[in-house]
C-alpha positions as semicolon CSV with decimal commas, in nm:
position;residue;x (nm);y (nm);z (nm)
1;M;-11,166;-5,422;-4,652
2;Y;-11,055;-5,069;-4,735
3;R;-10,688;-5,009;-4,808
4;S;-10,540;-4,706;-4,986
5;E;-10,179;-4,588;-4,990
6;F;-10,064;-4,227;-5,037
7;Y;-9,772;-3,995;-5,001
8;V;-9,821;-3,677;-4,803
9;F;-9,565;-3,402;-4,764
10;D;-9,397;-3,288;-4,445
11;Q;-9,274;-2,959;-4,589
12;N;-9,081;-3,091;-4,895
13;R;-9,034;-3,449;-4,772
14;P;-9,269;-3,723;-4,901
15;V;-9,408;-3,940;-4,619
16;P;-9,582;-4,276;-4,685
17;V;-9,937;-4,301;-4,551
18;L;-10,186;-4,586;-4,539
19;V;-10,562;-4,554;-4,485
20;R;-10,726;-4,884;-4,388
21;N;-10,993;-5,039;-4,168
22;Y;-10,892;-5,066;-3,805
23;T;-10,900;-5,400;-3,623
24;K;-10,886;-5,532;-3,266
25;N;-10,505;-5,513;-3,274
26;D;-10,534;-5,134;-3,304
27;F;-10,755;-5,080;-2,998
28;P;-10,483;-4,975;-2,746
29;H;-10,343;-4,721;-2,993
30;L;-10,689;-4,585;-3,077
31;I;-10,765;-4,524;-2,710
32;E;-10,429;-4,350;-2,665
33;I;-10,503;-4,128;-2,966
34;Q;-10,834;-4,027;-2,807
35;K;-10,653;-3,917;-2,491
36;E;-10,408;-3,709;-2,693
37;C;-10,677;-3,551;-2,909
38;F;-10,935;-3,471;-2,643
39;P;-10,758;-3,359;-2,324
40;P;-10,949;-3,195;-2,036
41;P;-11,185;-3,013;-2,015
42;F;-11,322;-3,263;-2,270
43;P;-11,495;-3,539;-2,063
44;S;-11,271;-3,844;-2,036
45;E;-11,574;-4,075;-2,027
46;L;-11,628;-3,986;-2,394
47;W;-11,296;-4,141;-2,497
48;W;-11,332;-4,476;-2,673
49;N;-11,352;-4,790;-2,464
50;E;-11,293;-5,145;-2,583
51;E;-11,663;-5,239;-2,599
52;Q;-11,735;-4,947;-2,830
53;L;-11,443;-5,034;-3,056
54;I;-11,550;-5,399;-3,077
55;N;-11,891;-5,282;-3,195
56;H;-11,730;-5,058;-3,458
57;V;-11,538;-5,341;-3,620
58;T;-11,818;-5,600;-3,593
59;L;-12,132;-5,396;-3,670
60;F;-11,992;-5,173;-3,946
61;Q;-11,636;-5,256;-4,044
62;E;-11,657;-5,028;-4,351
63;G;-11,708;-4,729;-4,122
64;A;-11,403;-4,800;-3,903
65;L;-11,104;-4,633;-4,071
66;C;-10,758;-4,545;-3,945
67;V;-10,445;-4,390;-4,092
68;E;-10,083;-4,496;-4,048
69;V;-9,775;-4,279;-4,098
70;N;-9,455;-4,478;-4,146
71;G;-9,626;-4,770;-3,973
72;E;-9,744;-4,571;-3,667
73;L;-10,117;-4,530;-3,608
74;A;-10,184;-4,159;-3,640
75;G;-10,562;-4,118;-3,643
76;S;-10,905;-4,270;-3,691
77;L;-11,246;-4,194;-3,838
78;T;-11,558;-4,383;-3,734
79;G;-11,909;-4,387;-3,878
80;L;-12,240;-4,574;-3,880
81;C;-12,542;-4,579;-4,109
82;V;-12,862;-4,406;-3,999
83;D;-13,193;-4,315;-4,163
84;F;-13,177;-3,934;-4,159
85;D;-13,475;-3,707;-4,227
86;P;-13,357;-3,361;-4,347
87;N;-13,694;-3,217;-4,242
88;H;-13,619;-3,308;-3,879
89;P;-13,244;-3,254;-3,850
90;N;-13,201;-3,173;-3,480
91;H;-13,048;-3,447;-3,265
92;K;-12,787;-3,516;-3,000
93;W;-12,462;-3,704;-3,051
94;E;-12,545;-3,962;-2,786
95;E;-12,882;-4,040;-2,946
96;I;-12,771;-4,078;-3,306
97;T;-12,451;-4,272;-3,225
98;D;-12,587;-4,476;-2,930
99;H;-12,327;-4,308;-2,707
100;G;-12,059;-4,423;-2,952
101;Y;-12,158;-4,792;-2,925
102;I;-12,342;-4,781;-3,267
103;R;-12,579;-5,065;-3,170
104;N;-12,840;-4,862;-3,362
105;H;-12,648;-4,902;-3,690
106;Q;-12,899;-4,938;-3,976
107;P;-12,753;-5,132;-4,272
108;D;-13,037;-5,002;-4,491
109;G;-13,006;-4,638;-4,374
110;N;-12,968;-4,349;-4,618
111;T;-12,684;-4,163;-4,445
112;L;-12,332;-4,238;-4,324
113;Y;-12,301;-4,055;-3,993
114;I;-11,960;-3,958;-3,855
115;V;-11,920;-4,063;-3,494
116;D;-11,567;-3,933;-3,440
117;I;-11,251;-3,817;-3,614
118;S;-10,916;-3,799;-3,435
119;V;-10,560;-3,725;-3,548
120;R;-10,258;-3,720;-3,317
121;P;-10,150;-3,356;-3,262
122;K;-9,797;-3,423;-3,389
123;Y;-9,936;-3,531;-3,728
124;R;-10,191;-3,256;-3,784
125;N;-9,979;-3,069;-4,040
126;L;-9,998;-3,358;-4,289
127;G;-10,363;-3,336;-4,396
128;L;-10,449;-3,681;-4,261
129;G;-10,797;-3,586;-4,145
130;K;-10,889;-3,473;-4,494
131;L;-10,752;-3,797;-4,642
132;M;-10,963;-4,007;-4,405
133;M;-11,271;-3,796;-4,478
134;Q;-11,220;-3,845;-4,852
135;S;-11,185;-4,218;-4,790
136;M;-11,520;-4,217;-4,609
137;Y;-11,674;-4,040;-4,910
138;H;-11,564;-4,347;-5,107
139;V;-11,769;-4,561;-4,865
140;V;-12,074;-4,337;-4,917
141;I;-12,045;-4,381;-5,294
142;Q;-11,976;-4,755;-5,275
143;K;-12,284;-4,812;-5,054
144;D;-12,499;-4,576;-5,266
145;L;-12,591;-4,360;-4,967
146;E;-12,741;-4,013;-4,999
147;R;-12,493;-3,827;-4,785
148;L;-12,223;-3,820;-4,522
149;L;-12,333;-3,624;-4,216
150;G;-12,197;-3,532;-3,876
151;G;-12,199;-3,271;-3,603
152;G;-11,887;-3,060;-3,597
153;R;-11,769;-2,923;-3,263
154;M;-11,701;-2,550;-3,240
155;P;-11,409;-2,554;-2,995
156;G;-11,325;-2,190;-3,063
157;Y;-11,673;-2,064;-2,980
158;H;-11,619;-2,020;-2,605
159;K;-11,379;-1,735;-2,684
160;F;-11,658;-1,546;-2,863
161;A;-11,970;-1,660;-2,676
162;N;-12,001;-1,337;-2,477
163;K;-12,030;-1,128;-2,795
164;M;-12,163;-1,364;-3,066
165;A;-12,460;-1,597;-3,095
166;P;-12,360;-1,940;-3,228
167;E;-12,523;-1,858;-3,565
168;E;-12,312;-1,541;-3,589
169;Y;-11,998;-1,737;-3,504
170;L;-12,075;-1,986;-3,782
171;Q;-12,130;-1,705;-4,034
172;A;-11,801;-1,544;-3,928
173;I;-11,624;-1,872;-4,003
174;I;-11,791;-1,903;-4,343
175;K;-11,691;-1,543;-4,428
176;G;-11,332;-1,614;-4,327
177;E;-11,341;-1,363;-4,041
178;V;-11,281;-1,636;-3,780
179;K;-11,095;-1,966;-3,805
180;D;-11,229;-2,254;-3,598
181;P;-11,010;-2,566;-3,553
182;V;-11,293;-2,805;-3,644
183;I;-11,548;-2,618;-3,855
184;T;-11,287;-2,458;-4,081
185;F;-11,128;-2,801;-4,128
186;L;-11,463;-2,958;-4,223
187;L;-11,530;-2,681;-4,476
188;Q;-11,190;-2,757;-4,629
189;C;-11,295;-3,123;-4,654
190;G;-11,598;-3,032;-4,864
191;R;-11,859;-3,051;-4,589
192;F;-12,150;-2,805;-4,606
193;P;-12,325;-2,659;-4,297
194;I;-12,699;-2,730;-4,283
195;G;-12,780;-2,604;-3,934
196;L;-12,688;-2,582;-3,567
197;A;-12,756;-2,844;-3,301
198;E;-12,807;-2,722;-2,946
199;N;-12,697;-2,942;-2,654
200;Y;-12,539;-3,176;-2,909
201;L;-12,260;-3,290;-2,679
202;E;-12,130;-3,207;-2,333
203;D;-11,853;-2,981;-2,459
204;E;-11,744;-2,677;-2,260
205;E;-11,532;-2,530;-2,541
206;S;-11,823;-2,538;-2,787
207;C;-12,079;-2,430;-2,525
208;N;-12,253;-2,760;-2,613
209;Y;-12,326;-2,651;-2,971
210;A;-12,233;-2,826;-3,294
211;V;-12,273;-2,751;-3,663
212;L;-12,449;-3,021;-3,866
213;M;-12,240;-3,059;-4,181
214;E;-12,302;-3,286;-4,476
215;W;-12,142;-3,405;-4,798
216;K;-12,397;-3,514;-5,057
217;N;-12,325;-3,810;-5,280
218;P;-12,288;-3,652;-5,627
219;F;-12,390;-3,977;-5,795
220;I;-12,736;-3,993;-5,636
221;H;-13,008;-3,886;-5,882
222;R;-13,189;-3,574;-5,755
223;G;-13,418;-3,501;-6,048
224;T;-13,375;-3,244;-6,324
225;L;-13,373;-2,868;-6,288
């Protein structure tokens, strides 16, 4: 079981934080967090349900992380293992995550794939998402996987879609000309963009696009230069 305690700072005030695996007792809070994090027009049928959460904690407990702030559940990060081929990167969220049910989890896969990350809006100034992502990097290293991978939504893209192709929007983010709530955050977490996925998820704000972003395990041998 994963358990790591931190202090984060709310301005100048230290706040105790705990990152741990979530359990069945957390399910009602996790579903409530989903509702807070993904309000309409995000499809409500994509919020977690109890069957999905049961699968998370039984099929791949190591990939079911949550964060507490002063004892209150503030966010979660969920993953599964897949066998990813970098030569054929394109995929849809529903295919690679089994619609969030992760029944396709592959214990001998080479990649930890991020299914979802959520942080309550009132806690988003504390850096909790980055802490959970770093904790999942620990899982990648512990399991000797090649990478952490996931599709990042581009919720700011709909504001630019009439004047920018999705590739141009991504480059504008990388150059610092545009700040996207998700992609900029993932860059700050150490994730690296490797391509765009079209029709990745039914997501009006992102015009159904996502950026595939990875973090490579630095301890995996890749040959000599």
